[in-house]
C-alpha positions as CSV (number, residue, x, y, z in Angstrom):
1,M,107.0,139.7,67.5
2,T,103.8,140.3,69.5
3,L,102.4,137.6,71.8
4,D,99.4,137.0,69.5
5,R,101.6,136.3,66.5
6,L,104.1,134.3,68.5
7,L,101.4,131.9,69.8
8,F,99.6,131.6,66.5
9,E,102.9,130.8,64.7
10,Q,104.7,128.6,67.1
11,Y,101.9,126.3,68.6
12,W,99.7,123.6,67.3
13,H,96.0,124.5,66.9
14,L,93.1,122.0,66.9
15,G,91.3,122.6,63.6
16,C,88.5,120.1,63.4
17,H,87.5,116.5,63.5
18,R,88.2,113.9,60.8
19,R,84.4,113.6,60.1
20,E,84.3,117.2,58.9
21,L,86.8,116.5,56.2
22,A,85.6,113.0,55.2
23,N,85.3,113.6,51.5
24,D,87.5,114.9,48.7
25,G,87.0,118.6,48.5
26,D,85.7,119.1,52.0
27,F,87.2,122.2,53.7
28,V,86.9,124.4,56.8
29,K,88.4,127.9,57.1
30,F,89.6,129.9,60.1
31,D,90.6,133.5,60.6
32,G,93.7,134.4,62.6
33,V,96.2,137.1,63.3
34,L,98.4,136.0,60.4
35,G,95.5,135.7,58.0
36,E,93.2,132.9,56.9
37,V,94.0,129.2,57.2
38,V,92.1,126.4,55.3
39,L,92.1,122.7,56.1
40,F,91.3,120.8,53.0
41,N,90.8,117.2,51.9
42,D,93.0,116.8,48.9
43,N,92.0,113.4,47.5
44,G,92.2,111.9,51.0
45,E,95.2,113.8,52.2
46,I,94.4,116.6,54.7
47,V,96.4,119.7,53.9
48,A,96.5,123.2,55.4
49,F,97.2,126.4,53.5
50,D,96.9,130.2,53.8
51,N,93.8,130.6,51.5
52,T,95.8,132.7,49.1
53,C,96.4,131.9,45.4
54,P,100.2,132.2,44.6
55,H,99.3,133.8,41.2
56,R,97.7,137.1,42.1
57,G,96.8,136.7,45.8
58,A,93.1,136.1,45.5
59,R,91.3,134.1,48.3
60,I,90.5,130.6,47.4
61,Y,87.5,130.2,49.8
62,S,85.1,132.8,51.2
63,D,82.8,130.4,53.0
64,A,83.5,129.0,56.5
65,H,83.1,125.4,55.3
66,G,81.8,123.4,52.4
67,N,82.9,121.1,49.6
68,R,84.5,122.2,46.4
69,P,87.9,122.0,44.7
70,A,90.7,124.3,45.8
71,T,90.3,126.4,42.7
72,C,90.9,130.1,42.5
73,S,87.9,131.8,40.9
74,Y,90.0,134.6,39.4
75,H,92.1,132.6,36.8
76,G,91.4,129.0,37.7
77,W,94.6,128.0,39.3
78,T,93.9,124.7,41.3
79,Y,95.6,122.9,44.1
80,K,95.2,119.2,43.5
81,H,97.1,116.1,44.5
82,G,99.7,118.3,46.2
83,T,100.5,120.3,43.0
84,I,99.2,123.3,41.2
85,I,97.3,123.0,37.9
86,V,97.6,126.2,35.8
87,P,95.3,126.9,32.9
88,E,97.0,127.9,29.7
89,K,100.4,127.0,31.1
90,E,102.2,127.8,27.9
91,R,101.6,131.5,28.4
92,F,104.1,131.6,31.3
93,K,107.3,131.2,29.3
94,S,109.0,134.2,30.8
95,C,108.9,133.0,34.4
96,E,109.8,129.9,36.5
97,L,106.3,128.7,36.9
98,D,107.4,125.4,38.4
99,R,108.4,127.3,41.5
100,A,104.8,128.4,42.2
101,R,103.5,126.9,45.4
102,F,100.6,127.2,47.7
103,N,101.8,128.3,51.1
104,T,101.1,125.1,53.1
105,F,101.4,124.5,56.8
106,Q,102.1,121.5,59.0
107,V,99.3,119.0,59.8
108,D,99.2,116.3,62.5
109,W,96.7,114.1,64.2
110,C,95.7,113.4,67.8
111,G,93.3,110.5,67.4
112,D,90.7,111.8,64.9
113,F,91.3,115.5,65.7
114,V,93.4,117.3,63.1
115,F,95.8,120.0,64.2
116,F,97.7,122.6,62.1
117,A,100.8,124.6,62.8
118,I,102.9,127.2,61.0
119,K,106.4,126.9,62.7
120,P,105.8,124.8,65.8
121,R,108.4,125.0,68.5
122,S,107.7,121.3,69.5
123,G,105.9,118.2,68.2
124,L,102.2,117.9,68.7
125,Y,102.3,115.2,71.4
126,E,105.0,117.1,73.3
127,Q,102.8,120.1,73.4
128,L,99.7,118.2,74.4
129,G,101.3,116.1,77.1
130,R,99.0,113.8,79.1
131,T,96.0,115.7,77.6
132,A,96.6,113.8,74.3
133,E,95.2,110.6,75.7
134,L,92.0,112.4,76.7
135,L,91.6,114.0,73.3
136,E,92.1,110.6,71.6
137,N,89.4,109.1,73.7
138,I,87.0,111.9,72.9
139,S,87.8,111.9,69.2
140,F,87.1,108.2,68.7
141,N,83.6,108.7,70.2
142,V,82.6,111.5,67.9
143,D,80.0,110.7,65.2
144,Q,79.0,113.9,63.4
145,R,79.0,117.7,63.5
146,L,75.7,119.1,64.6
147,D,76.4,122.8,64.4
148,L,79.1,125.2,63.2
149,N,78.9,128.8,64.6
150,R,81.3,131.6,64.0
151,Y,81.5,135.4,64.5
152,N,83.8,138.0,66.0
153,Y,83.9,138.5,69.8
154,E,84.2,142.2,70.4
155,C,87.1,141.8,72.8
156,Y,90.8,140.9,73.0
157,W,91.3,137.2,72.7
158,P,92.9,136.5,76.1
159,L,89.8,138.0,77.8
160,A,87.6,135.6,75.9
161,V,89.8,132.7,76.8
162,E,89.8,133.7,80.5
163,N,86.0,134.0,80.5
164,A,85.8,130.4,79.2
165,L,88.3,129.2,81.8
166,E,86.6,130.3,85.0
167,P,83.3,129.2,86.4
168,Y,83.0,132.2,88.8
169,H,80.8,134.1,86.3
170,I,78.3,131.3,85.6
171,A,75.7,132.3,88.3
172,A,75.7,136.0,87.1
173,V,76.0,135.6,83.3
174,H,74.3,132.2,82.6
175,S,71.6,132.1,85.3
176,E,69.0,130.4,83.0
177,T,71.4,128.3,80.9
178,L,74.7,126.8,82.3
179,A,73.8,127.7,85.9
180,T,70.9,125.3,85.8
181,L,73.4,122.4,86.0
182,E,74.3,123.6,89.5
183,L,77.9,122.7,88.9
184,G,80.0,121.8,92.0
185,D,83.5,123.1,92.7
186,G,85.0,119.9,91.1
187,E,88.7,119.5,90.4
188,N,91.2,121.4,88.3
189,V,93.9,119.3,86.6
190,F,96.9,121.1,85.2
191,D,99.1,119.5,82.5
192,E,101.9,121.8,81.5
193,M,100.1,124.8,79.8
194,N,96.9,122.8,79.3
195,S,94.2,122.4,82.0
196,I,91.0,120.4,82.6
197,W,88.1,121.1,85.0
198,Y,85.9,118.2,86.1
199,A,82.7,119.3,87.9
200,P,79.8,117.2,89.1
201,L,76.2,118.2,88.5
202,G,74.4,119.5,91.6
203,N,71.1,119.3,89.9
204,T,70.4,115.7,90.8
205,R,67.1,115.5,88.8
206,L,68.9,116.6,85.6
207,A,71.9,114.3,86.4
208,N,69.5,111.3,86.7
209,Q,67.9,112.2,83.4
210,L,71.2,112.4,81.7
211,A,72.4,109.2,83.2
212,R,69.4,107.3,81.8
213,L,70.3,108.5,78.2
214,R,73.5,106.4,78.4
215,K,71.7,103.3,77.0
216,L,71.1,105.2,73.7
217,F,74.8,105.8,73.1
218,N,77.6,103.6,71.8
219,I,80.5,105.2,73.5
220,D,83.5,103.8,75.4
221,Y,84.6,107.1,77.1
222,Q,82.4,109.2,79.4
223,Y,82.8,111.6,82.3
224,G,79.6,111.7,84.3
225,G,79.4,115.4,84.8
226,Y,80.6,118.6,83.2
227,M,84.1,118.7,81.7
228,S,86.0,121.7,80.3
229,I,89.4,121.2,78.6
230,Y,91.7,124.0,77.7
231,I,94.3,123.4,75.0
232,F,96.9,126.1,75.1
233,P,96.7,128.7,73.6
234,F,93.4,129.2,71.8
235,T,91.1,126.1,72.2
236,M,88.5,124.8,74.6
237,I,86.4,121.6,74.5
238,S,83.5,121.2,76.9
239,S,81.0,118.4,77.4
240,T,78.2,117.3,79.8
241,Y,78.2,113.5,80.2
242,G,80.1,112.9,77.0
243,Y,77.0,112.8,74.8
244,S,78.2,115.8,72.7
245,Y,81.3,117.9,72.6
246,S,81.6,121.7,72.0
247,L,84.9,122.7,70.4
248,Q,85.7,126.4,70.5
249,N,88.6,128.4,69.0
250,F,89.4,131.9,70.1
251,F,91.9,133.1,67.5
252,P,93.4,136.6,67.7
253,A,92.4,139.1,65.0
254,A,95.0,141.3,63.3
255,Q,97.0,143.6,65.5
256,G,95.2,146.6,66.8
257,Q,91.7,145.3,66.1
258,G,91.1,144.0,69.6
259,L,88.8,141.3,68.3
260,T,88.6,137.6,68.7
261,H,87.8,135.3,65.8
262,F,85.4,132.8,67.5
263,T,84.4,129.5,66.0
264,S,82.4,126.8,67.7
265,R,81.5,123.3,66.6
266,L,79.1,121.0,68.4
267,Y,79.8,117.2,67.8
268,A,77.4,114.4,68.6
269,S,78.8,111.2,70.1
270,N,78.1,107.8,68.6
271,T,74.6,106.6,69.1
272,L,73.6,103.0,69.6
273,N,71.7,102.7,66.3
274,D,69.5,104.7,63.9
275,N,66.4,104.3,66.1
276,A,68.4,105.7,69.1
277,A,69.6,108.6,66.9
278,R,66.0,109.5,66.0
279,M,65.0,109.4,69.7
280,L,67.8,111.8,70.5
281,D,66.9,114.4,67.8
282,T,65.1,116.6,70.3
283,F,67.9,116.3,72.8
284,F,70.6,117.3,70.3
285,E,68.4,120.2,69.0
286,S,68.1,121.5,72.5
287,T,71.9,121.1,73.1
288,V,72.6,123.2,69.9
289,R,70.3,126.0,71.2
290,M,71.8,125.9,74.7
291,N,75.3,126.1,73.4
292,R,74.6,129.1,71.1
293,K,72.8,130.9,73.9
294,V,75.7,130.3,76.3
295,F,78.2,131.8,73.8
296,E,75.9,134.8,73.1
297,E,75.8,135.5,76.8
298,D,79.6,135.1,77.0
299,H,80.0,137.5,74.1
300,E,77.8,140.1,75.6
301,I,79.8,140.2,78.9
302,C,83.1,140.1,77.0
303,K,82.1,143.3,75.2
304,L,82.4,145.0,78.6
305,L,86.1,144.1,78.9
306,P,88.5,146.7,77.5
307,K,91.8,145.4,76.0
308,E,93.7,147.3,78.6
309,S,92.2,145.3,81.4
310,W,94.3,142.3,80.4
311,S,97.9,141.6,81.2
312,T,100.2,138.7,81.9
313,N,100.3,139.7,85.6
314,A,98.6,137.5,88.2
315,L,95.1,138.6,89.2
316,R,95.1,141.1,92.0
317,F,92.0,139.7,93.7
318,P,91.7,136.1,92.6
319,S,88.9,133.8,93.8
320,D,89.5,130.0,94.2
321,A,87.3,129.6,91.1
322,E,89.8,131.6,89.0
323,V,92.9,129.6,89.5
324,K,93.0,128.6,85.8
325,I,93.3,132.3,84.9
326,D,96.6,132.7,86.8
327,H,97.8,129.4,85.3
328,F,97.0,130.8,81.8
329,R,98.7,134.1,82.5
330,Q,101.8,132.3,83.9
331,S,101.9,130.3,80.6
332,C,101.7,133.4,78.5
333,R,104.5,135.0,80.6
334,A,106.7,131.9,80.1
335,V,106.2,132.1,76.3
336,G,107.1,135.8,76.2
337,E,110.2,135.3,78.5
338,T,111.4,132.4,76.4
339,S,111.0,134.4,73.2
340,E,112.9,137.3,74.7
341,A,115.7,135.0,75.8
342,V,116.0,133.4,72.4
343,L,116.1,136.9,70.7
344,H,118.7,138.0,73.2
345,Q,120.8,135.0,72.4
346,I,120.6,135.5,68.7
347,Q,121.5,139.2,69.0
348,T,124.5,138.3,71.3
349,S,125.7,135.8,68.6
350,I,125.3,138.5,65.9
351,D,127.2,141.0,68.0
352,E,130.0,138.6,68.7
353,A,130.3,137.6,65.1
354,T,130.4,141.3,64.0
355,S,133.0,142.0,66.6
356,L,135.2,139.1,65.5
357,Q,134.8,140.2,61.8
358,A,135.8,143.7,62.7
359,T,138.9,142.5,64.7
360,S,139.9,140.2,61.8
361,T,139.6,143.2,59.4
362,V,141.8,145.4,61.5
363,D,144.4,142.6,61.9
């Protein structure tokens, strides 16, 4: 199994916030190396499935998000209340129709963030470690989704992740956007395979302006600077002063494509009241534009990175601003080595069983 498939299949992935699936029929869809995954509000129960009708394999949803029943447009098969409703059910006398199922995946929560997994090697909180408490605090302060943005990065997914992990490129790539914050070196915190970068703003004028906005928000968690959280293997969350949070997924495309299925959501934090929300309209509109511009700049530079330029080996010429890249590569190596060890153990068991069977037959 390739590293891409292994990571997508065996780890939990942050899908979205509870607010995005608040109503019956709300859905969001993601593309990944194993196909499409849908998170869906089924009468208040959040479910995840592979966007494939079990009847003839048609896709249930084509849009990235929206609100409508999980009904296949081809023949009307519908997933509802955890079961399948089949039109003209009496026509299926020659088969065991009761065995028909949507291919669902596991779902779990960290605060108000919903995660999905196919065959996870551990529980969600075991995977998240100490980072779980931080995610809970963030999730409880989110009010609404301001923006949803998705397209394919024309590069291999680890290269997109590594670009998001390191601040060394900011001055060259984001000179008129992210670089205007004048971020300091800050502090890297490593939590198993996850990591967090806390960086103060060197632009004191902007920092003072942002600090004054605090009175317009009703939040009980805030980092007074720039914070970038990496959730192994495919997810980033970034924020400046905790007034909004940008959630990004970098899911691998099908093997051989060398693409990254990129999705970003921008969430606004809780405002003090409706009047404060109106006063912040221009601020949030500017934040949406800034986020989109930063990701466009990242995409343009990632296009220059051939797939062959990535490996799990440590960087040959690492700067002190790229320590999170070596941490990421070390994590990927550990996953691959663990997988190889498990496969070797399974093969050894099979060989031993085969040998015993052969000996028993001879005897």
